VEXZATOR-319566 format. One record per residue: x, y, z of N, C-alpha, C, O, CB in turn. Coordinates in steps of 0.1 Angstrom, whole numbers, plus 5000, padded with zeros to 4 digits. Atoms other than C-alpha are relative to their C-alpha. Glycine has a CB too. Layout:
N
XYZXYZXYZXYZXYZ ...
This chain:
313
500849914993499849985003501150194999500550294995499949925020 498949924996503150245009500250034991499550134988501049955007 499650015016504850204971498249994995498250114991501349824995 501349935011500950244953499950165002499950254993498249945006 500349815004500650584971501250064996500950164990499450105013 498949955005504550684965499350054984499050154979501449895001 500249985015503750624929498350074997498650144987500149824993 501149965007499850764920501050185004501350254994498049965008 499749845004501751134940500750004993501349904990500350105007 498549875010504051384920501249935013501049915025499650295001 498649924989507751374933499850194999498850244997501949954991 499149904992509251704941500550064981500550184976501649915014 499250005012510851674906499349974988499750004976501149905001 501050005011508051584887499450234997499350314988498349845008 501149864996506351984904500850094994500250184987499750045018 499149925003509852144898499550014977499150104971501949915008 500149995012509652014859498650124994498650194984499949854997 501749935008505752174854500750185003500950264994497749945014 499649804991506952554874500949974985500349954974501450065024 498949955013510252564846499349984990499950054981501449914997 500949985016507552504815499150065006500050045014499449864991 501149874999504752744826501050114999500850204991498950025016 499449895000507952974836500649964984501150074982501050025013 499649945012509252914797498249984993498249914983501749914991 500549945013506052974780499750105003499850184993498949964993 499849855002505453304799500950054995500550154989500050065008 498749965005508853374790499650014982499850104974501249855005 500349965021507753344751498750114993498750204984499249824991 501049865008504153504750500650185006500650295000497849985008 499649785000505753844771500850014990500550104983501050095017 499349975014508653814743499149994985499450054975501249904999 500749955013506453794717498550115002497950144991499549854992 500949884999503754054726501350115009501050195017498249965012 499449874999506454284733501150024985501450124980500950005015 500149985016507754204700498950094991499150204986499849884995 501049975006504654254684499750225004498850294999498749865007 500349894994504854614703501250084993501150194988500050005016 498749885008508454734689500049944987501249954983502050005007 500550095015507154534651498750205001499050304997498949735002 500749845001504354864657500750115005500350225002498850025008 499049864996506555104670500250054992500050174990501250005006 498549995010508955074642498950034992498950154989501249864994 501149915012505355114617499750155002499850244993498549945000 500549845000504155424633501750085000501850164991498950035017 498949945004507955564636500250024986500250144982500949945004 500150025015508155464597498750094991498950164982499849844999 500449875008504955624587500250155009499550235003498449974997 500549894995505155934609501450024990501050104982499750045018 498849955002509155964593499450034983499950114976501549895003 501349985019506655954555499250215004499150314997497349785002 501449915006504156204565501050185008500850305007497649935014 498749855005507356464574500850014995501950064998500750075007 499250005009508656404546498850094997498950215000500649884993 501149955011505456504527499650065004498450075001499049924994 500649964995504956724548498750045004498350165005500550034999 500749994985502056614571499650005009500350095015499750005004 500050034997500656514592500249864998500849814988499650065003 499250084998500556204608498749944997497749994999500949995012 501450095005497955934595499250035009499750135015499949844999 500749994986494955924626499449864993499849754995498850175005 500750085011492455754600500549894985501449814981499350124995 500350085013491355634570499850154986499950144974498149875003 500249875007490856004555501250065002501150185003498850095006 498849884998494756124560500649964995501750024998500650065012 499249995021496255984525499850154995500750224991498649874984 500349895008494256274514500750165005501150244998498350004999 499049904992495956524539500950074992501050184987500949925011 498549945005499456444525499750054988500350154985501249904998 499849945013498456484492499850174994500450244985499249924993 500049804996497256884499500850034997501050094987500150095013 498349885001500856944511500449904995500549815003501250075015 499049995009502656824483499450024988500150014978500849905000 500949835008499557044460501050065003502250084999498450095008 499049824994500857324478501250005001501650125002499950075016 498750015007504257244472500350004989501250084984500449925001 500049935011503757214443499350154995500050254992499849914993 500449834998501357524439501850094996502350164987499350055022 499149824997504457754451501249954996502250024999500250085018 498949985009507157614430499350054983499650124973501049845001 501149995013505157644401499850175001499750244991498049895003 500849835000504158034416498650074997498049995004500850094991 500849974996501058204412499650034985500450064976499950085011 500350025011499058204385499750154984498850234986498949925005 499249855007500158494352497950085004496750075005500949964971 501149814997497758824359499350014983499850044973501750235004 501649855011494558954334500750054997501750085004498650135006 499849805002495259244315498250065000497350034992501250054978 500549935003493159474326498950114996499450215000500249975000 500650015001490159584314500150204994499950254984499349915009 499049855001491859984320500550014983500150074973501749985011 499550085015494259814293500150064985500650154978499049884998 501050045011492459734267499250144998499850174988499049875004 500449935002490759994264500350174997499650264993499649955005 499349905002493260254264501249974988501750074982500450045013 500049985012495060084236499049944988499049874978501049984999 500850025015492760044215498850164993498250194983498949835004 499649834998492060414220500550074993500150174987500750035009 499149915008495260494208500349954986500550044978501450025008 500950035007494660274182499150084992499550094980499649955006 501049925007491760474168500650134999500650184988498650015007 499749845004493160814172501550034990502150124985500450085016 497949995013496660704150498849944989499049834984502449825006 500950025018493660704119500050114995500050124982498249965000 500549885004493361074120501350014998502249985005499250105008 499749995006494961164093501250115005502450105005499150004992 499149854994496061544109501749895002502649874994499150125023 498750094993498861274134501750014986502850074986499149775002 498449955007501361224104500550064999500150185001500549994992 498949924996503961334103499850054988499850004977501349955005 499649925013504161654083498950074995499150184989500449904988 501450045010500061644071499950145011500750235006498749805000 500249884994499061944101501350154995500950264993500049945017 499449865003502362184093500150054985500550164981501550005006 500249985015501562094055498750074998498650134987500049874992 501250004995498062184066499950175001499250254994499949925014 500349884999498662504080501050104992500850224992499850035014 499049945011501462614057498450024981498350094971501849824998 501050015013498462564029499250135008499950235005499049814996 500949944994495962784049500950175006500550285007499449895012 499649855002498263044055500150124993499950244996500749995001 500149935007498663164024499150034991499250074980500849984998 501749945005494563214019500250135006499550235002498349915006 500249844989495463534049500050094989501150124984501550055013 500249855004494363824030501050115011500250175018498350035001 499249924994497464064050498950135002498250175012501550044990 501049794991495464444046498349935000497550025003500150264980 500850004990492464264053499949945010499250005018499449994999 499950084988493064014080501050085005500450155014500349854999 499650024995496064114090501249905010501449785006499350035000 498950164999499063884110498949965009498149995017502050005009 500650154987497763594125500949995013502049975019500249814993 499350014975497963584164499949835000501049795000497950105021 500450134991497163254172499449844988499249864976498350065012 500450095010496162914154499849885007500849845013500949984988 501150134997493762594163499549934999498349964997499549975000 500750075006492662324158499049955007499049885017500649934996 501650074999489162244158499049935002499449815001499749984995 501050115006486062054157498350115008497850155019500649765011 501149844990483062304152498749875000499049754999499450244984 500750054997480062164156498550055006498250095016500749965005 501049865006476562304136498949945008499049865017499650034979 501449964988472962354151499449824999498449785005498250164991 500750135001472361954140500849915010500449815015500049934984 499650084995474461824158501949914997502549815001498849934997 499450145008477261724135501350045002501850144996499649964983 498149984999480961724144500450054984499850014974501049805003 499650005011483261894118501350005003501649995015499550094993 498749984995487061924117500750124990500650134978501049864999 499549834997488662294119501450064999501950065010499850045014 498749905001492062484110498950145004498050184996501049994981 500349904995490962784132501350155002502150165011499549935013 499149924992493063114130499550135005498650164998501250024992 499849914990493063404153501050134992502250154995500649915014 498749884999494363734134499650125004499150135015500750034987 500049894995494164074136499050115004498750195013500750034994 501649954999490764174125499449884995498249904999499650154990 500850124996489363814118499949915006500649905016499949954996 500050104995488263504128500449904985499849944974498650005008 499850095010489363224102499649855001500549785007501250004996 499650095003488062914096499949924986499249954976499749955009 499850055015489262664071499649835004499649765014501950044994 500850204997487562284062501149994992501350074982497949924991 498850045005490862134050499949924998499349865007500850015004 499850104998491461834037500649965002501449994993499849954997 498350054997494361654052500349874993501349824998500549985017 500150135010494161334028500749994986501349904980498749984997 500049985014494261553995500950165000501250254992498249994994 498849824997496461884012499150094990499650114979502250004991 501449905004493462114000498950085007498650025018499149934994 500449924991491562344015498850044993498850114983500950115005 500949995009487962324008499450145004499150194993499249895000 500849924994486362604025500650145007501550125015499349915010 499549944993487162924038498850075009498150104999501150084993 499949914998485263124060500250125010499850115022499450004996 500049884993486063464072499150075005498250145000500550064995 501549834991484063694104501450065008502550035014497949925022 498449844993485964044111499249985016498149955021499850294989 500550064986486064004147499350135009498750125020501449925009 500449844993485064464153498149884997497549895008500550254986 501850075001480964214145500349895010499449845016499349914981 500750114980481963954177499250085006499650195004501349985016 500149934990479864104201499549875010499249915022498950134998 499750074987479563784222500449844997500249764988498850015010 499450225000481263414233499249955008499350025018501949935008 500450144986479363154257500949945001501849934992498949894998 498850134998481562894269498849925010498149995017502050045010 500550084989479862594289499649924996500149924984499250035009 499950154998478562234289498350004984497350074981499649915025 501350005013476062144258498849975005498849895014500049894989 500950074993472162114266499249974983499849984972499050095014 500050115010469761934243498350045003498250075015500949825002 501650014993465061974245499949885009500749785011498849994989 500050144986463961744273499449874990499049764994498450045018 500950115003462461534248500749874992500449754990498950064991 498049995015466361504223499949895004499349865015502150125002 499550194998467161144225501550064999501949954996499449834984 498849865007470561394216500749975009500049935019499750195000 499149954992473961394238501150014996501749964987500149945010 497950035002477561494242500150075010499350155015501250084983 499250034990480061514267501050164996501350224985500849824997 498749975003482561724269499350205002498150235003500749924980 500049844999482762164271499850094983499650014974501850055007 500249975013482362404238499950135001499750205010499049954994 499849784998482662774230499149994989499149904980502250134996 500949925010479862994210500650104998501450145006498650045004 499349885003480963274191498650074992497849994986501649974989 501649925003477863544182500650104996501650135003498750035012 499849915014478363804155498750114996498850234992500149884986 501149905005475163954149498949935010498449825008499650004981 500449984989473363994180498550064997497850035007501150095007 501150005008470064114161499049974990497950024985500150055000 500250135011469663844138499949895001500749824995500749994992 500050105000467963584151499549874986498849914977499450015009 499750035013468363244126497749924999496849875005501849844999 501150015001465463204111499549804999500349715000499950104988 500350124999462962864109500549964989500949844992498749985002 499650095007464162744076501449975004501749855005499850024987 499450104997467662764088500149955014501249935020501150014994 499350084992467462634116499649815000500349735005499850075015 500050085007465462324101500849904989500749784987499550054999 498650025007468462294076501049965003501850025009500550074998 498550094989471262044086501050074989502150084992500249765001 499049955006472662244052500750135000501650174993499749974991 500249845003472462594059501049995010501349925020498550105003 499249914991475062834068500150135002501050215006501049994999 499849834990473363154074500249995009500850105009499150095004 500049934987473763174111500850065008502050055007499749935007 499249864995474863444131500849925012501549995018499050155007 498050074991477563194155500449904989500149884978499949875020 499550065005479362984152500549875021500649895033501250124987 499850104990480162654176501249925002501749864992499149924999 498950095008483162484182501249885020501849925030501550204987 499850054989484262204209501349924999502049974990498949935003 498350045005487961964210500049984993498950004989500749915003 499450125004489461784187499649835007499049815017501450045002 500350094991489361424193501249915004501349815011499149944994 497750024996493661394192500250085006501450125003501450034987 499549884991493861694220501149935007502349965007498850075011 499150124988495361384246501449954994502049875002498949835002 499250135009498061234219500950075008501250005018500149984981 498749874999500661504227499950185012499050255015500150054981 500049894997501761794243499650124989498850214990501150015006 500549925010501661974215499150034994499050154992500349994994 501850035003497561864200499550085013498750175011499449795000 500849964986496661954241499850144997498650184997500849985016 499849885001498162334232498350024989497350094991501950034992 500749935016496262334195498349965001497449994994500849914982 501950014999492662224207499250035014498250015021499449824996 501249954978492362414245499550074993500150154986500950105020 500649944997489262544242499850135005499150225001499749955002 500549844992489662824274501050064997501150175002499750035017 499149895003493062954258499650054989499850174986501349984999 500949895009490963014226499550105000499550204994499249984997 500749864994488763144245500450145005499650245003499449965010 499649924995490663384261500550114990500350234991500849955008 498849985013493263464226498650054998498950174999501149854989 500849935014489363584208499550155013499150275012498149864988 500949914993488063764237501250125001500750234998499349925016 499249865004491164024237499750034984498950124981501949985002 499949985014491464004198498850094988498650164978500149854997 501949945004487864094194500250145005500150244999498249915010 500549824987487764384224501450074992501850174999500149975028 499149874998491164554205499550054981499650174977502249945004 500950035008489164464170498350175002497750274998499649805005 501149805000486464714184500450105004499750215003498550035009 499449904993488564914201500850094984501150214986501249915014 499249955011490465024163499050084990498850194986500749874992 500950005010487664944141498550015003497749935000500349904993 501550044997484565014154498750054988498750094977499850085014 501350085012480864944140499050105005498450115016499249795003 500549864995479365314136498049915009498049785008500050164979 501050024999475565244150499849815010498749755012499650044986 500350094994476564914171500850005012501850065008500149904993 499949994992477564904204501549835002501849715001498350025005 498550064995481364854214500749885008501049905020500550095007 499650114987482664524231500049905005499749955016499750015007 500650075005482064214235499849905014500749915022500649964987 500750044983479963994269500049834991499549774982497750105007 499350144993481763654279498549975007497950085011501550015014 501250094991478563454295500649834999501249774989498250024990 500250134995478763114310499049985000498250065005500249965011 500950005001476062924299499849864991500749834983499650134996 500150125008474662584283499650054988498650124987499049895005 500450005014475262594244498549854991498449744987501649994995 500950115001472062474237499849954984500250044976498550055007 499650005014471662284201497949904997497449805001502149884997 501650025004467762224187499949914993499349924982499250114994 500150145010468161894175498849865008498549875020502049924999 501350134995465461574184500449895001500949815010498749974990 499150154996466561314171500849944992500749814991499249895004 498749974998469561374156500849804987501949784984500350025023 499350045016469961054125501449984995502449904996499850114992 498749975008472561134108501350085008502550065007499650104988 498749964993474561344132501249885010502449885014499350105011 499450154991474460984152501549944990502749944991498349845001 498650095007476060804125501050064996502250024996499849934990 498849825001477861104116501049955011501949875011499050225007 498749994986479561174150500549784999501649754995498850085025 499950125001479560764152501649985000502549955008499249954989 498650085004482260714125500650054996501350004987500149924994 499449915005483661024123500150054989501350074985500749985002 500349955016482561164089500450105000501150134990498750024994 499449885001483461454095501650075006501950185011499050065006 498649964998487161454102500649884989500149784985500549995018 499250105014490061294073500949925013501749965022501250144984 499450114991490960954090500049894988499349914978499049955015 500250155005491460594075499349955005499049955017500849914999 501450084996488760404072500749874991500949884979498050094993 500350175006489360024063501550054986502450124989497549944991 499249985006491460044026499050144990498950154977500649864996 500449805006489760434017499950055016499550025027498050054988 500049844990490360744036499750124995500350194986501450055006 501149905007487860994029499950095016499250195017498049904993 
């Protein structure tokens, strides 16, 4: 019986072996978990390094890759630089306006000098005297039509020339004695209330017969030339250079005309007529309503000598 009990009970050596086996299993499991944690740490570190290289943050979820791609896109945009700026509307309008102005024949080299030379030959020194000033103006008739003009102020006369800058020929001369000029009005243009016409800018109107009013027939005749006044405004090329700015200056023209007319009144007074010049600042009224002809003519600059495609007129 004692021998059987000894065989059924575990010996001390067997218990020690079992304890050693348990310790080995625990060590193997702990080493495996440590290796897993080390591998995970290595994976996290590699991920952080890649994220730092890409310029983004460490991805924490499935939506992380787009953040890295966004950073790379921003870097590429910074390397390429900002997109080229588009030309402004002001620069385009300026270049178009410059191109339109260069179509005027008066701007061609030597053209204006030749025109002045040809018109100077038409001045009669016995009647007109010496030339005091020369101007380049745009005449505005009673139907709102613009017409290119060369204007002389002499000792005794105001001379208006219709000059063809294409053929270098003077087509018409209008001579107004300065001692007949009795009123000079300057200001903006005005039209009747129901008129469809508009005109920007200032003008000067010269009257030489205060007692005579234009007739009904003259007012409604677009080709009438017997009106006792004439109206001028700026020439379109006035801003092309300092020379043309001086030639087209309406305000200086008005002052020169006033002084010349006062001198003419003093030296050659008209019998039965009040001497002196009255200068008024008031609207320059144009009694035109529809003005289809003037609208088409002014839009296409038909009153000026300029290049029009393959034709110049």
